[in-house]
C-alpha positions as CSV (number, residue, x, y, z in Angstrom):
1,Y,19.8,31.5,-30.0
2,M,19.0,35.0,-29.2
3,T,21.3,37.6,-29.3
4,M,20.9,41.1,-27.9
5,E,22.6,44.2,-28.1
6,Y,25.2,45.3,-25.2
7,V,24.6,48.7,-23.5
8,D,27.4,50.2,-21.8
9,G,25.9,52.1,-19.1
10,L,23.3,52.7,-15.7
11,T,19.9,52.2,-15.6
12,L,17.8,54.9,-15.0
13,G,16.6,53.6,-11.7
14,S,20.2,53.5,-10.3
15,L,20.6,57.2,-11.8
16,I,17.3,58.3,-10.0
17,D,18.0,56.5,-6.9
18,G,15.4,59.0,-5.2
19,T,17.2,62.7,-7.0
20,P,15.0,64.0,-9.6
21,L,17.2,64.5,-12.8
22,S,17.6,67.9,-14.2
23,M,14.9,69.1,-16.3
24,E,17.2,68.4,-20.1
25,D,17.8,65.0,-18.7
26,S,13.9,64.3,-18.1
27,L,12.9,65.6,-21.6
28,T,15.8,63.9,-23.1
29,M,14.9,60.8,-21.8
30,A,11.2,61.4,-22.3
31,I,11.7,61.9,-26.3
32,Q,13.9,59.1,-27.0
33,V,11.9,56.3,-24.8
34,A,8.7,57.6,-26.6
35,N,10.5,57.7,-30.1
36,A,11.5,54.4,-29.0
37,L,7.5,53.2,-28.1
38,S,6.9,54.6,-31.3
39,F,8.6,52.5,-33.4
40,V,7.4,49.5,-31.7
41,H,4.3,50.3,-32.0
42,S,4.4,51.1,-35.6
43,A,5.4,47.4,-35.9
44,G,2.4,45.9,-33.7
45,V,4.1,45.4,-30.6
46,L,3.5,46.6,-26.6
47,H,6.3,46.8,-24.5
48,R,4.1,46.3,-21.1
49,D,6.9,46.9,-18.7
50,I,7.9,50.7,-19.0
51,K,9.8,51.2,-15.8
52,P,13.4,52.8,-14.5
53,G,14.9,49.6,-14.3
54,N,14.0,49.3,-18.2
55,I,16.1,52.3,-19.3
56,M,19.1,52.3,-19.7
57,V,21.4,55.6,-20.0
58,T,24.7,55.2,-22.1
59,S,27.6,57.7,-21.7
60,N,26.6,59.0,-24.5
61,N,23.5,60.1,-22.7
62,E,21.4,58.0,-25.0
63,Y,18.2,56.3,-23.2
64,K,17.8,52.8,-24.5
65,L,14.4,50.6,-23.3
66,L,15.5,47.4,-22.9
67,D,13.6,44.4,-21.6
68,F,11.0,43.2,-24.0
69,G,10.6,39.8,-21.9
70,L,6.5,40.6,-21.5
71,A,5.9,41.8,-25.2
72,A,2.7,41.3,-26.9
73,F,1.4,41.6,-30.4
74,F,-1.6,44.0,-30.6
75,D,-4.5,44.5,-33.3
76,R,-4.0,48.1,-34.9
77,E,-7.4,48.4,-34.6
78,T,-8.8,47.8,-30.8
79,L,-7.7,47.4,-27.7
80,T,-6.0,44.1,-26.6
81,R,-6.9,42.1,-24.0
82,L,-3.3,40.6,-22.7
83,T,-3.8,39.2,-19.5
84,E,-6.4,36.6,-18.0
85,S,-8.7,37.2,-15.3
86,G,-6.4,38.1,-12.2
87,L,-3.2,37.5,-13.9
88,V,-1.2,40.7,-13.2
89,L,1.9,41.2,-15.9
90,G,4.7,44.1,-15.1
91,T,5.7,46.4,-12.4
92,L,2.9,47.2,-9.8
93,L,3.6,50.8,-9.5
94,Y,4.0,51.7,-13.6
95,I,1.1,49.9,-14.5
96,A,-1.7,51.9,-16.3
97,P,-4.9,51.7,-14.0
98,E,-7.1,49.9,-17.2
99,Y,-5.1,46.9,-16.8
100,F,-6.4,46.7,-13.4
101,N,-10.0,47.6,-14.0
102,D,-10.8,45.7,-17.4
103,G,-7.3,43.7,-18.4
104,L,-7.3,46.1,-21.6
105,Y,-4.1,47.4,-22.3
106,D,-3.2,49.5,-25.6
107,K,-0.7,52.2,-26.7
108,R,-2.5,54.5,-24.5
109,S,-1.2,52.2,-21.4
110,E,2.4,52.9,-22.4
111,V,2.1,56.8,-22.9
112,Y,0.7,56.2,-19.1
113,E,3.9,54.5,-18.0
114,L,6.2,56.7,-19.7
115,A,4.6,59.5,-18.1
116,V,5.2,57.8,-14.3
117,V,8.7,57.3,-15.6
118,L,8.9,61.2,-16.4
119,Y,6.8,62.3,-12.9
120,E,9.9,59.9,-10.9
121,C,12.8,61.9,-13.5
122,L,11.4,65.4,-12.2
123,T,10.6,64.3,-8.7
124,G,13.1,61.7,-7.5
125,R,9.8,60.1,-6.1
126,V,6.7,57.8,-7.7
127,H,3.6,59.3,-8.6
128,I,1.6,57.3,-6.0
129,P,1.4,58.4,-2.5
130,S,1.5,54.9,-1.2
131,Q,4.1,51.8,-2.3
132,Q,1.9,49.3,-1.0
133,I,-0.2,47.4,-3.3
134,A,-3.2,48.7,-1.9
135,G,-2.7,51.8,-2.6
136,V,-2.0,51.4,-6.0
137,L,-5.1,49.3,-6.8
138,A,-7.3,52.0,-5.1
139,Y,-5.6,54.6,-7.2
140,A,-6.4,52.6,-10.5
141,K,-10.2,52.7,-8.8
142,G,-10.2,56.0,-8.3
143,M,-10.9,55.7,-5.2
144,L,-7.1,57.2,-3.9
145,K,-8.0,59.6,-0.9
146,E,-4.9,61.9,-1.6
147,D,-4.1,62.9,-5.1
148,I,-1.4,63.1,-7.1
149,K,0.5,66.3,-6.7
150,P,2.1,67.5,-9.7
151,P,5.6,67.5,-10.3
152,S,6.1,71.2,-9.9
153,F,5.0,70.7,-6.1
154,F,8.5,68.6,-5.6
155,N,10.5,70.2,-8.1
156,P,9.9,74.1,-8.8
157,T,11.8,73.9,-12.0
158,V,9.1,72.0,-13.4
159,T,7.0,74.6,-15.9
160,T,3.6,75.3,-15.8
161,E,3.4,73.6,-19.7
162,L,5.4,70.3,-18.4
163,D,3.1,69.7,-15.2
164,K,-0.5,69.8,-17.3
165,L,1.4,67.3,-20.1
166,V,2.5,65.0,-16.9
167,M,-0.5,65.3,-15.3
168,S,-3.0,64.6,-18.6
169,A,-1.0,61.6,-19.3
170,L,-1.3,60.0,-15.4
171,E,-5.3,60.2,-16.0
172,V,-7.3,57.2,-14.6
173,S,-9.2,56.9,-17.7
174,P,-7.0,56.3,-21.0
175,D,-9.9,58.2,-23.1
176,K,-8.7,61.5,-20.9
């Protein structure tokens, strides 16, 4: 049988719900989830579904990464092909572009997904203007006509340095 920790709190998705979090809460989330990812990556595991609905916020303002239902082991030295052709696992708006382009997924893909969540925390909105599948795929293929606006466009309290960090992590090419 399987046992899991009971986490008393709210999902990050229900906390955001169209409203940005404070800068402090957004950064606390990013740091704590990045630490959790570092830990699971050191064990050779990829989460593969990082999104606000899979992050819980406790009453002590702790952010916990949950739902490892799509997790997979990876080869620490190489990129990993984790899907069959035409099969998409994960939540569309949060999946890294390389997953759509060549089916390859690695730790950098999860940095991208965390950046998508951080963008949403900072702005209260998703990073891709179109929530339609065609818009997500166009972005992944580098064909989106409308550029992604930096978080400060929607939230003037976001610093230039944080804008650069988030936008760098949202690059379509994982090598960038």
